[in-house]
LOMIFI-975565 format. One record per residue: residue in three letters; x, y, z of N, C-alpha, C in turn. Coordinates in nm, 3 decimals. Layout:
<pts>
   resn     neast    nnorth       nup    caeast   canorth      caup     ceast    cnorth       cup
    ALA         X         Y         Z         X         Y         Z         X         Y         Z
...
</pts>
This chain:
<pts>
   resn     neast    nnorth       nup    caeast   canorth      caup     ceast    cnorth       cup
    MET     8.122    -0.649    14.631     8.200    -0.634    14.753     8.123    -0.560    14.861
    LYS     8.039    -0.466    14.817     7.965    -0.384    14.913     7.883    -0.470    15.008
    GLN     7.829    -0.584    14.954     7.747    -0.671    15.037     7.827    -0.739    15.146
    ASN     7.960    -0.750    15.127     8.045    -0.818    15.225     8.097    -0.725    15.333
    LEU     8.070    -0.596    15.320     8.118    -0.501    15.419     8.028    -0.502    15.542
    PRO     8.084    -0.477    15.659     8.001    -0.462    15.780     7.910    -0.340    15.764
    THR     7.814    -0.329    15.853     7.724    -0.214    15.847     7.797    -0.087    15.891
    ARG     7.743     0.025    15.849     7.802     0.154    15.888     7.803     0.169    16.039
    ARG     7.696     0.124    16.105     7.688     0.135    16.250     7.800     0.056    16.318
    GLU     7.829    -0.065    16.266     7.935    -0.148    16.326     8.072    -0.082    16.312
    MET     8.098    -0.026    16.195     8.228     0.036    16.173     8.245     0.162    16.257
    LYS     8.139     0.239    16.270     8.147     0.360    16.353     8.159     0.325    16.500
    PHE     8.095     0.218    16.541     8.105     0.175    16.681     8.250     0.138    16.714
    LEU     8.316     0.067    16.621     8.456     0.030    16.644     8.544     0.155    16.648
    ALA     8.515     0.252    16.561     8.592     0.377    16.560     8.580     0.448    16.695
    LYS     8.458     0.453    16.750     8.438     0.517    16.879     8.515     0.444    16.989
    ARG     8.518     0.312    16.981     8.588     0.234    17.084     8.739     0.257    17.075
    LEU     8.792     0.260    16.953     8.935     0.277    16.934     8.983     0.417    16.973
    MET     8.898     0.518    16.948     8.941     0.655    16.977     8.956     0.681    17.127
    MET     8.901     0.592    17.210     8.913     0.608    17.354     9.043     0.551    17.408
    HIS     9.126     0.494    17.320     9.256     0.445    17.364     9.337     0.563    17.418
    PRO     9.404     0.548    17.531     9.477     0.662    17.593     9.573     0.732    17.498
    ILE     9.646     0.656    17.417     9.741     0.718    17.324     9.667     0.798    17.218
    CYS     9.557     0.744    17.166     9.479     0.816    17.066     9.427     0.948    17.123
    MET     9.382     0.944    17.248     9.330     1.065    17.310     9.441     1.168    17.329
    ARG     9.560     1.125    17.371     9.670     1.218    17.393     9.719     1.277    17.261
    VAL     9.730     1.191    17.160     9.775     1.238    17.029     9.675     1.339    16.972
    THR     9.547     1.311    16.988     9.444     1.402    16.939     9.450     1.536    17.011
    LEU     9.468     1.531    17.144     9.479     1.654    17.222     9.597     1.738    17.175
    LEU     9.710     1.673    17.149     9.829     1.743    17.100     9.800     1.808    16.964
    LEU     9.742     1.730    16.872     9.715     1.779    16.737     9.618     1.896    16.739
    VAL     9.510     1.884    16.813     9.407     1.989    16.815     9.460     2.116    16.883
    CYS     9.536     2.100    16.990     9.593     2.218    17.058     9.687     2.293    16.965
    VAL     9.768     2.221    16.889     9.858     2.286    16.794     9.778     2.354    16.683
    GLN     9.673     2.287    16.633     9.590     2.347    16.529     9.525     2.477    16.577
    LEU     9.471     2.476    16.698     9.408     2.596    16.753     9.511     2.706    16.777
    ALA     9.630     2.668    16.824     9.735     2.766    16.845     9.776     2.830    16.713
    PHE     9.788     2.749    16.609     9.825     2.801    16.477     9.715     2.892    16.423
    TYR     9.591     2.856    16.447     9.480     2.942    16.401     9.487     3.078    16.470
    GLY     9.509     3.076    16.601     9.520     3.202    16.674     9.638     3.285    16.626
    LEU     9.750     3.219    16.597     9.868     3.291    16.547     9.843     3.347    16.408
    ARG     9.768     3.274    16.325     9.736     3.324    16.191     9.655     3.452    16.201
    VAL     9.558     3.453    16.292     9.476     3.573    16.310     9.561     3.687    16.364
    PHE     9.645     3.656    16.462     9.730     3.758    16.524     9.831     3.816    16.425
    CYS     9.885     3.731    16.338     9.986     3.775    16.242     9.927     3.831    16.113
    GLY     9.795     3.829    16.104     9.732     3.879    15.981     9.732     3.777    15.869
    GLY     9.738     3.648    15.904     9.741     3.542    15.803     9.604     3.496    15.760
    THR     9.501     3.577    15.785     9.366     3.545    15.740     9.311     3.663    15.661
    LEU     9.227     3.633    15.564     9.163     3.737    15.484     9.022     3.761    15.538
    THR     8.983     3.887    15.548     8.853     3.921    15.606     8.758     3.975    15.501
    TYR     8.631     3.972    15.536     8.527     4.028    15.450     8.417     4.083    15.539
    GLY     8.329     4.160    15.482     8.221     4.216    15.562     8.106     4.263    15.475
    LEU     7.992     4.281    15.538     7.873     4.333    15.471     7.855     4.479    15.507
    ALA     7.831     4.562    15.408     7.810     4.705    15.430     7.676     4.747    15.371
    LYS     7.629     4.863    15.413     7.504     4.915    15.360     7.525     4.962    15.216
    LEU     7.426     4.934    15.134     7.434     4.972    14.993     7.449     5.123    14.976
    SER     7.388     5.199    15.066     7.393     5.345    15.055     7.534     5.400    15.067
    GLU     7.625     5.324    15.130     7.762     5.370    15.147     7.844     5.361    15.018
    TYR     7.793     5.287    14.921     7.868     5.266    14.797     7.802     5.332    14.676
    GLY     7.684     5.391    14.695     7.619     5.463    14.586     7.596     5.378    14.464
    ASP     7.645     5.427    14.348     7.626     5.356    14.221     7.742     5.265    14.184
    THR     7.833     5.242    14.277     7.948     5.156    14.248     7.902     5.016    14.210
    ALA     7.944     4.968    14.095     7.901     4.837    14.045     7.985     4.726    14.106
    SER     7.935     4.603    14.096     8.011     4.487    14.142     8.137     4.474    14.058
    GLY     8.245     4.433    14.121     8.369     4.415    14.047     8.491     4.420    14.136
    ILE     8.607     4.424    14.072     8.735     4.430    14.143     8.796     4.568    14.117
    TYR     8.828     4.639    14.224     8.880     4.775    14.213     9.020     4.781    14.274
    PHE     9.117     4.820    14.191     9.255     4.825    14.235     9.291     4.964    14.287
    ASN     9.383     4.966    14.383     9.434     5.092    14.435     9.584     5.076    14.462
    ALA     9.645     5.179    14.517     9.790     5.178    14.538     9.834     5.068    14.635
    GLU     9.750     5.034    14.731     9.788     4.938    14.835     9.739     4.797    14.807
    GLY     9.647     4.780    14.715     9.593     4.648    14.687     9.469     4.657    14.601
    PHE     9.364     4.586    14.641     9.240     4.589    14.565     9.123     4.553    14.656
    SER     9.003     4.581    14.609     8.881     4.548    14.683     8.785     4.475    14.589
    ILE     8.722     4.371    14.642     8.621     4.297    14.567     8.485     4.338    14.622
    LEU     8.398     4.390    14.536     8.265     4.433    14.577     8.160     4.352    14.505
    PHE     8.060     4.309    14.581     7.949     4.233    14.523     7.819     4.296    14.572
    ARG     7.754     4.369    14.483     7.630     4.439    14.519     7.514     4.340    14.529
    MET     7.433     4.358    14.634     7.310     4.280    14.650     7.197     4.380    14.676
    ASP     7.154     4.446    14.568     7.053     4.553    14.579     6.924     4.504    14.644
    LEU     6.890     4.378    14.619     6.766     4.323    14.672     6.764     4.329    14.825
    THR     6.880     4.308    14.886     6.890     4.311    15.033     6.953     4.440    15.084
    GLN     6.980     4.533    14.991     7.039     4.663    15.026     7.173     4.650    15.099
    THR     7.253     4.553    15.055     7.384     4.532    15.116     7.490     4.513    15.008
    VAL     7.615     4.524    15.049     7.729     4.501    14.961     7.828     4.412    15.034
    LEU     7.870     4.304    14.968     7.976     4.219    15.022     8.109     4.280    14.980
    ALA     8.189     4.320    15.078     8.315     4.387    15.050     8.432     4.304    15.104
    ILE     8.532     4.283    15.018     8.652     4.210    15.058     8.774     4.298    15.026
    PRO     8.819     4.376    15.123     8.938     4.460    15.099     9.066     4.378    15.121
    VAL     9.158     4.387    15.026     9.282     4.311    15.033     9.399     4.402    14.996
    THR     9.504     4.397    15.077     9.625     4.471    15.044     9.733     4.371    15.002
    TYR     9.831     4.422    14.928     9.940     4.334    14.883    10.019     4.282    15.003
    HIS    10.029     4.365    15.105    10.098     4.320    15.227    10.023     4.204    15.291
    GLN     9.889     4.213    15.293     9.808     4.104    15.349     9.830     3.975    15.273
    ILE     9.836     3.984    15.141     9.856     3.865    15.059     9.990     3.800    15.090
    LEU    10.094     3.883    15.101    10.227     3.831    15.131    10.230     3.762    15.267
    VAL    10.175     3.830    15.368    10.170     3.772    15.502    10.086     3.645    15.503
    PHE     9.973     3.648    15.434     9.884     3.531    15.425     9.958     3.411    15.369
    LEU    10.030     3.430    15.259    10.101     3.319    15.195    10.215     3.267    15.283
    LEU    10.293     3.358    15.341    10.407     3.316    15.422    10.364     3.244    15.550
    VAL    10.268     3.304    15.621    10.223     3.246    15.748    10.157     3.110    15.725
    ASN    10.068     3.103    15.627     9.998     2.977    15.602    10.090     2.869    15.548
    ALA    10.190     2.908    15.467    10.287     2.810    15.418    10.369     2.752    15.533
    LEU    10.411     2.840    15.625    10.491     2.795    15.739    10.411     2.699    15.827
    PHE    10.289     2.738    15.861    10.207     2.654    15.948    10.166     2.524    15.879
    PHE    10.148     2.530    15.748    10.114     2.409    15.673    10.227     2.307    15.680
    VAL    10.351     2.354    15.659    10.466     2.264    15.663    10.486     2.206    15.803
    LEU    10.454     2.283    15.905    10.468     2.233    16.043    10.355     2.138    16.081
    LEU    10.235     2.163    16.029    10.120     2.084    16.070    10.107     1.953    15.992
    ALA    10.151     1.950    15.866    10.135     1.830    15.783    10.200     1.706    15.845
    PRO    10.328     1.710    15.885    10.388     1.591    15.946    10.327     1.556    16.081
    LEU    10.283     1.656    16.155    10.219     1.630    16.283    10.089     1.554    16.263
    ARG    10.012     1.594    16.162     9.886     1.526    16.133     9.911     1.381    16.088
    LEU    10.012     1.361    16.003    10.043     1.225    15.958    10.094     1.140    16.073
    GLY    10.172     1.202    16.163    10.218     1.128    16.280    10.103     1.084    16.368
    ALA    10.004     1.171    16.384     9.885     1.135    16.463     9.809     1.023    16.396
    MET     9.792     1.032    16.264     9.720     0.928    16.191     9.792     0.793    16.200
    GLU     9.926     0.799    16.203    10.003     0.675    16.216     9.972     0.606    16.349
    GLN     9.956     0.683    16.455     9.922     0.624    16.585     9.779     0.571    16.584
    TYR     9.686     0.641    16.514     9.550     0.588    16.500     9.554     0.451    16.431
    TRP     9.630     0.446    16.322     9.636     0.322    16.246     9.701     0.211    16.328
    GLY     9.800     0.247    16.407     9.862     0.148    16.494     9.764     0.094    16.597
    GLY     9.680     0.183    16.650     9.577     0.138    16.744     9.479     0.045    16.679
    LEU     9.443     0.071    16.554     9.350    -0.016    16.481     9.411    -0.154    16.459
    ARG     9.541    -0.158    16.433     9.606    -0.286    16.406     9.656    -0.354    16.533
    GLY     9.631    -0.294    16.649     9.670    -0.356    16.774     9.818    -0.347    16.804
    SER     9.885    -0.245    16.754    10.028    -0.229    16.777    10.055    -0.200    16.924
    THR    10.168    -0.251    16.972    10.209    -0.227    17.112    10.316    -0.118    17.120
    GLN    10.347    -0.056    17.006    10.453     0.045    17.002    10.395     0.185    16.981
    LEU    10.284     0.213    17.046    10.220     0.343    17.033    10.282     0.440    17.132
    SER    10.303     0.563    17.088    10.360     0.664    17.176    10.333     0.802    17.118
    VAL    10.307     0.897    17.206    10.287     1.035    17.162    10.414     1.088    17.098
    PHE    10.530     1.049    17.153    10.657     1.102    17.103    10.689     1.053    16.962
    ARG    10.630     0.940    16.921    10.654     0.889    16.787    10.593     0.980    16.681
    VAL    10.501     1.066    16.722    10.441     1.161    16.628    10.548     1.251    16.567
    PHE    10.648     1.288    16.649    10.747     1.386    16.605    10.855     1.326    16.515
    GLN    10.855     1.192    16.497    10.958     1.134    16.411    10.937     1.173    16.265
    TRP    10.817     1.222    16.230    10.793     1.268    16.095    10.869     1.398    16.067
    PHE    10.907     1.468    16.172    10.989     1.589    16.155    11.136     1.553    16.142
    ARG    11.177     1.445    16.209    11.319     1.412    16.214    11.369     1.341    16.087
    GLN    11.276     1.285    16.009    11.314     1.213    15.889    11.273     1.293    15.765
    PRO    11.367     1.350    15.693    11.336     1.436    15.578    11.245     1.370    15.475
    LYS    11.265     1.240    15.448    11.182     1.173    15.348    11.036     1.167    15.392
    ARG    11.017     1.135    15.518    10.880     1.133    15.571    10.818     1.272    15.567
    LEU    10.896     1.371    15.605    10.848     1.509    15.605    10.804     1.551    15.466
    GLY    10.886     1.519    15.365    10.854     1.556    15.228    10.728     1.487    15.179
    LYS    10.714     1.358    15.210    10.594     1.285    15.165    10.469     1.336    15.236
    ALA    10.482     1.367    15.364    10.368     1.420    15.438    10.321     1.552    15.379
    VAL    10.416     1.643    15.349    10.380     1.772    15.291    10.316     1.754    15.154
    ALA    10.368     1.662    15.073    10.314     1.640    14.939    10.170     1.588    14.945
    VAL    10.146     1.490    15.030    10.012     1.432    15.041     9.913     1.535    15.097
    GLU     9.954     1.608    15.200     9.865     1.708    15.258     9.843     1.825    15.162
    PHE     9.940     1.853    15.076     9.923     1.959    14.976     9.810     1.923    14.880
    VAL     9.806     1.798    14.838     9.698     1.754    14.749     9.563     1.763    14.818
    LEU     9.557     1.713    14.943     9.430     1.709    15.015     9.382     1.847    15.060
    SER     9.474     1.931    15.105     9.435     2.059    15.164     9.435     2.175    15.066
    ILE     9.523     2.172    14.968     9.537     2.286    14.876     9.472     2.258    14.741
    LEU     9.517     2.152    14.674     9.466     2.126    14.539     9.317     2.095    14.539
    VAL     9.271     2.018    14.637     9.128     1.986    14.644     9.046     2.112    14.669
    ARG     9.095     2.201    14.755     9.023     2.326    14.782     9.021     2.416    14.659
    LEU     9.134     2.421    14.587     9.138     2.502    14.465     9.038     2.449    14.363
    ALA     9.030     2.315    14.352     8.932     2.257    14.261     8.790     2.292    14.304
    GLY     8.767     2.296    14.436     8.636     2.334    14.487     8.602     2.479    14.456
    ILE     8.702     2.566    14.466     8.680     2.708    14.435     8.643     2.725    14.287
    VAL     8.716     2.654    14.200     8.684     2.659    14.057     8.543     2.607    14.031
    ALA     8.504     2.503    14.105     8.371     2.444    14.085     8.258     2.538    14.127
    THR     8.288     2.635    14.213     8.184     2.728    14.258     8.164     2.845    14.163
    ILE     8.252     2.861    14.063     8.242     2.975    13.972     8.106     2.982    13.900
    PRO     8.053     2.871    13.847     7.921     2.880    13.782     7.810     2.930    13.876
    SER     7.812     2.884    14.001     7.709     2.930    14.095     7.727     3.077    14.129
    LEU     7.851     3.122    14.143     7.877     3.264    14.171     7.830     3.351    14.055
    TYR     7.851     3.302    13.933     7.806     3.379    13.817     7.653     3.390    13.816
    LEU     7.585     3.280    13.848     7.438     3.286    13.850     7.388     3.377    13.962
    PHE     7.455     3.377    14.076     7.417     3.471    14.182     7.438     3.615    14.137
    TYR     7.546     3.637    14.063     7.572     3.771    14.009     7.460     3.813    13.913
    VAL     7.421     3.721    13.825     7.311     3.750    13.731     7.183     3.777    13.807
    PHE     7.157     3.699    13.909     7.034     3.714    13.987     7.028     3.852    14.052
    TYR     7.135     3.891    14.122     7.133     4.020    14.192     7.140     4.138    14.095
    THR     7.202     4.117    13.979     7.208     4.224    13.880     7.071     4.250    13.818
    ASN     6.998     4.142    13.790     6.867     4.154    13.724     6.752     4.170    13.822
    THR     6.783     4.162    13.953     6.678     4.175    14.053     6.719     4.280    14.156
    PRO     6.714     4.407    14.117     6.758     4.513    14.209     6.660     4.542    14.321
    SER     6.535     4.495    14.308     6.435     4.520    14.411     6.331     4.408    14.409
    ALA     6.246     4.407    14.512     6.142     4.304    14.520     6.044     4.316    14.404
    ASP     6.023     4.436    14.354     5.931     4.456    14.241     5.983     4.393    14.113
    ALA     6.115     4.378    14.105     6.176     4.321    13.985     6.188     4.169    13.991
    TYR     6.141     4.111    14.101     6.152     3.966    14.119     6.052     3.895    14.028
    THR     6.100     3.809    13.940     6.015     3.739    13.844     6.037     3.588    13.856
    THR     5.964     3.516    13.772     5.983     3.371    13.768     6.125     3.336    13.726
    LEU     6.177     3.413    13.629     6.315     3.391    13.584     6.414     3.417    13.698
    SER     6.386     3.519    13.779     6.472     3.547    13.894     6.473     3.429    13.991
    SER     6.353     3.375    14.016     6.342     3.261    14.106     6.420     3.140    14.054
    LEU     6.407     3.115    13.923     6.478     3.001    13.863     6.630     3.023    13.869
    THR     6.673     3.147    13.847     6.815     3.178    13.853     6.870     3.158    13.994
    GLN     6.794     3.203    14.093     6.836     3.188    14.232     6.842     3.040    14.271
    MET     6.742     2.964    14.231     6.740     2.821    14.261     6.855     2.750    14.192
    GLY     6.881     2.787    14.066     6.991     2.725    13.993     7.125     2.754    14.057
    ALA     7.143     2.880    14.101     7.268     2.917    14.168     7.287     2.839    14.297
    THR     7.179     2.822    14.373     7.186     2.748    14.498     7.219     2.601    14.474
    LEU     7.154     2.542    14.374     7.179     2.401    14.342     7.323     2.381    14.295
    LEU     7.373     2.473    14.214     7.511     2.462    14.168     7.609     2.478    14.283
    ALA     7.577     2.564    14.379     7.664     2.582    14.496     7.669     2.453    14.579
    VAL     7.553     2.389    14.596     7.548     2.262    14.670     7.624     2.154    14.594
    ALA     7.606     2.151    14.461     7.676     2.053    14.378     7.828     2.072    14.387
    ALA     7.872     2.198    14.389     8.015     2.226    14.400     8.070     2.179    14.534
    ALA     7.992     2.199    14.640     8.035     2.154    14.773     8.044     2.001    14.777
    LEU     7.946     1.934    14.719     7.948     1.787    14.715     8.064     1.736    14.630
    PHE     8.090     1.804    14.519     8.203     1.765    14.434     8.334     1.776    14.512
    THR     8.352     1.886    14.584     8.474     1.906    14.662     8.488     1.798    14.769
    PHE     8.377     1.766    14.835     8.379     1.662    14.939     8.410     1.527    14.877
    TRP     8.353     1.500    14.759     8.379     1.373    14.689     8.526     1.364    14.650
    LEU     8.581     1.473    14.596     8.721     1.472    14.554     8.813     1.451    14.673
    HIS     8.780     1.511    14.786     8.858     1.489    14.907     8.851     1.343    14.950
    SER     8.732     1.282    14.937     8.716     1.141    14.973     8.794     1.050    14.879
    VAL     8.810     1.090    14.754     8.886     1.011    14.658     9.033     1.003    14.699
    PHE     9.090     1.117    14.741     9.232     1.122    14.774     9.261     1.092    14.921
    LEU     9.161     1.090    15.006     9.184     1.065    15.149     9.253     0.932    15.176
    PRO     9.220     0.822    15.105     9.291     0.696    15.131     9.441     0.705    15.112
    VAL     9.487     0.803    15.035     9.631     0.820    15.017     9.696     0.859    15.149
    ARG     9.629     0.946    15.226     9.680     0.983    15.358     9.687     0.861    15.449
    TYR     9.581     0.781    15.450     9.579     0.662    15.534     9.685     0.562    15.492
    CYS     9.708     0.553    15.361     9.810     0.461    15.311     9.949     0.503    15.359
    LEU     9.977     0.633    15.355    10.108     0.681    15.397    10.130     0.660    15.546
    CYS    10.027     0.686    15.628    10.046     0.668    15.772    10.056     0.520    15.808
    ALA     9.998     0.431    15.727    10.009     0.287    15.752    10.142     0.232    15.700
    HIS    10.194     0.295    15.594    10.319     0.247    15.534    10.411     0.365    15.504
    PRO    10.472     0.422    15.606    10.562     0.538    15.584    10.681     0.504    15.496
    GLU    10.711     0.375    15.481    10.828     0.335    15.401    10.800     0.342    15.251
    TYR    10.674     0.354    15.212    10.641     0.362    15.070    10.700     0.489    15.008
    SER    10.733     0.479    14.880    10.771     0.599    14.806    10.645     0.681    14.780
    LEU    10.663     0.805    14.735    10.547     0.890    14.710    10.459     0.831    14.600
    GLY    10.522     0.777    14.496    10.445     0.715    14.388    10.366     0.595    14.438
    GLN    10.430     0.509    14.517    10.361     0.394    14.575    10.246     0.437    14.664
    THR    10.266     0.543    14.740    10.164     0.590    14.833    10.038     0.630    14.757
    PHE    10.054     0.708    14.651     9.937     0.751    14.575     9.873     0.633    14.501
    ARG     9.955     0.550    14.441     9.901     0.438    14.363     9.826     0.340    14.452
    ARG     9.887     0.297    14.561     9.823     0.198    14.647     9.712     0.260    14.732
    GLY     9.728     0.388    14.764     9.620     0.455    14.838     9.494     0.463    14.756
    LEU     9.506     0.503    14.631     9.389     0.511    14.543     9.332     0.372    14.516
    GLN     9.419     0.272    14.504     9.372     0.135    14.479     9.298     0.077    14.598
    SER     9.329     0.125    14.720     9.266     0.069    14.839     9.115     0.094    14.843
    ALA     9.069     0.195    14.770     8.925     0.224    14.766     8.861     0.177    14.637
    LYS     8.936     0.103    14.556     8.883     0.056    14.429     8.763    -0.036    14.451
    GLY     8.653    -0.007    14.384     8.532    -0.088    14.397     8.439    -0.043    14.508
    VAL     8.488     0.042    14.600     8.403     0.089    14.711     8.409     0.242    14.722
    ARG     8.456     0.307    14.614     8.474     0.452    14.622     8.343     0.525    14.652
    GLY     8.234     0.481    14.587     8.104     0.543    14.612     8.057     0.518    14.754
    ALA     8.076     0.394    14.802     8.036     0.360    14.938     8.119     0.437    15.041
    PHE     8.247     0.455    15.010     8.335     0.530    15.101     8.291     0.676    15.108
    PHE     8.254     0.732    14.991     8.205     0.870    14.989     8.080     0.885    15.074
    ARG     7.986     0.791    15.060     7.863     0.797    15.140     7.892     0.776    15.288
    PHE     7.991     0.692    15.318     8.030     0.671    15.458     8.085     0.800    15.516
    ARG     8.171     0.867    15.442     8.225     0.994    15.488     8.116     1.100    15.498
    LEU     8.020     1.094    15.409     7.911     1.192    15.409     7.826     1.179    15.535
    SER     7.825     1.061    15.596     7.748     1.042    15.718     7.807     1.120    15.837
    TYR     7.929     1.173    15.819     7.992     1.255    15.923     7.970     1.405    15.900
    ILE     7.890     1.440    15.800     7.885     1.579    15.755     7.846     1.676    15.867
    LEU     7.756     1.636    15.955     7.716     1.725    16.065     7.831     1.745    16.163
    TRP     7.911     1.642    16.182     8.027     1.655    16.271     8.130     1.749    16.210
    PHE     8.150     1.739    16.078     8.243     1.829    16.011     8.194     1.974    16.021
    ALA     8.063     1.992    16.009     8.005     2.126    16.022     8.029     2.181    16.162
    ALA     8.012     2.094    16.262     8.035     2.136    16.402     8.181     2.176    16.422
    SER     8.272     2.105    16.356     8.414     2.139    16.366     8.440     2.278    16.308
    GLN     8.380     2.307    16.193     8.399     2.438    16.130     8.341     2.550    16.217
    LEU     8.224     2.527    16.274     8.158     2.631    16.353     8.232     2.661    16.483
    THR     8.309     2.564    16.532     8.384     2.583    16.657     8.532     2.611    16.631
    TYR     8.564     2.647    16.505     8.702     2.679    16.467     8.800     2.565    16.498
    GLY     8.752     2.443    16.489     8.837     2.327    16.508     8.839     2.270    16.648
    ALA     8.771     2.333    16.743     8.772     2.283    16.880     8.705     2.145    16.889
    MET     8.601     2.122    16.807     8.532     1.994    16.809     8.615     1.881    16.749
    ASP     8.731     1.916    16.692     8.818     1.813    16.636     8.870     1.717    16.741
    LEU     8.861     1.757    16.869     8.896     1.664    16.976     8.816     1.535    16.965
    PHE     8.695     1.545    16.912     8.611     1.428    16.891     8.607     1.390    16.743
    VAL     8.590     1.490    16.656     8.566     1.464    16.514     8.687     1.400    16.445
    THR     8.808     1.451    16.472     8.926     1.399    16.403     8.948     1.250    16.427
    PRO     8.954     1.202    16.553     8.976     1.057    16.570     8.855     0.975    16.526
    TYR     8.735     1.027    16.547     8.613     0.953    16.511     8.605     0.931    16.360
    SER     8.621     1.038    16.284     8.609     1.027    16.138     8.730     0.956    16.077
    SER     8.850     0.983    16.130     8.971     0.921    16.074     8.972     0.771    16.098
    LEU     8.944     0.731    16.221     8.941     0.588    16.251     8.827     0.519    16.178
    GLY     8.715     0.590    16.162     8.605     0.533    16.084     8.647     0.505    15.941
    GLY     8.717     0.601    15.879     8.765     0.580    15.743     8.866     0.467    15.735
    MET     8.954     0.456    15.834     9.053     0.349    15.835     8.987     0.213    15.850
    VAL     8.888     0.206    15.938     8.814     0.080    15.956     8.746     0.041    15.825
    PHE     8.685     0.138    15.759     8.615     0.110    15.632     8.712     0.051    15.530
    LEU     8.827     0.113    15.512     8.922     0.064    15.412     8.982    -0.070    15.452
    GLN     9.002    -0.092    15.581     9.052    -0.222    15.626     8.950    -0.331    15.597
    GLU     8.823    -0.301    15.623     8.719    -0.400    15.596     8.699    -0.421    15.446
    ALA     8.721    -0.317    15.366     8.712    -0.332    15.221     8.822    -0.425    15.171
    ALA     8.942    -0.412    15.230     9.053    -0.501    15.193     9.022    -0.645    15.233
    ARG     8.962    -0.663    15.349     8.925    -0.799    15.392     8.817    -0.857    15.302
    ALA     8.723    -0.773    15.261     8.615    -0.820    15.174     8.670    -0.866    15.039
    ARG     8.771    -0.796    14.989     8.831    -0.837    14.862     8.901    -0.972    14.875
    GLN     8.947    -1.002    14.998     9.014    -1.130    15.022     8.919    -1.236    15.076
    GLY     8.790    -1.201    15.083     8.691    -1.296    15.133     8.695    -1.315    15.282
    GLY     8.731    -1.208    15.355     8.745    -1.217    15.500     8.614    -1.202    15.573
    THR     8.624    -1.186    15.705     8.508    -1.178    15.793     8.432    -1.049    15.774
    GLN     8.302    -1.050    15.811     8.219    -0.932    15.800     8.214    -0.853    15.932
    THR     8.270    -0.909    16.037     8.264    -0.841    16.167     8.387    -0.755    16.188
    PRO     8.372    -0.623    16.194     8.490    -0.536    16.209     8.553    -0.552    16.344
    GLN     8.684    -0.561    16.346     8.754    -0.572    16.473     8.898    -0.523    16.455
    ALA     8.957    -0.478    16.564     9.095    -0.436    16.558     9.184    -0.558    16.537
    SER     9.290    -0.538    16.461     9.379    -0.651    16.434     9.455    -0.690    16.557
</pts>
C-alpha cells in the first residue's frame, strides 16, 4: 500500500493549502488563543510545577533523593561533576492546585480541540457547512463532550504517563553516572559508556512516546470525522484507519518534529501554524491511505 500513497511533499502541500481556508484560520486562532490564555491562567493560579538548578555548595553532603517535610517534599538530584543540584520543591497545596486547575482546563480544552479538528476535516472533505460557531457544539452535546474528553485523555494523559515510565531506565543510568563520577578526575571509560547509554535510552523513550502518540492519533481524527460513532467504534475504526501504514504514518509525523519543537519553545504560540499544518497533514495521509486500500488515485486532493 505504501507504494500507492502520494509523496510526503504532495500531502504536505495540500495541508498548507487547506490551512489557509478562512474558517480554518479563524478556528485555529480561537483554539490557540484559548490555549495560551489557559497556560497563563495555570501559571497565575499555581497550576504548574517548577524546578531549578542550585549550587552544590548550598546542599553540602545531602544525597540525591526525595525528602519529605510538613508542607510537602523536595526532589534533589546531585550532579557533582557540574557542581550543581537539580531541585524540585513541591508542596501538597501545589499538587492539589495543579490537579484541580489542569483537570478543569483539560475538560474545557478537549471539546474545543475536537471541534476545531472537525472543521479541519470538513475543509478537507469540501464541506460547505463550516463555521467557527460549530466548534462550540461539542460543549452543548454531553455525548460528544464525554467522547472528546475520553479520547484526549488517552492522547494527552495516558501517552505522557507511558512516556514518563519509559524514561525511568535513562534516569537511573544518569543517576549511576553522576554518583560514580563526582569529578572530572573520576571520569572513566565506564563513565562515558554509562552517559552515552543514558542519553540513548532518553532518546529512545522520547521516540517511543512520539510513536505511541502517533498510534492513537488517528482515533482523534476518526472522532472529529464521525462524531456520531460510539466511543468503542471511534477507537476501533480509528486504529484500523492506520492499519498497514502505521510505520509510514509515524515517519510522516516525525517529519514535523522541528515544528513541534518550535511550538514547545514558544509555549504554544507557534501552534497558529503548527496545529493546522500537522493536523491537516495527518488527515490527508489517512485519507490517502484509505483511498490506496480501495485502489484509488495517487494524487491527493480535497474531496
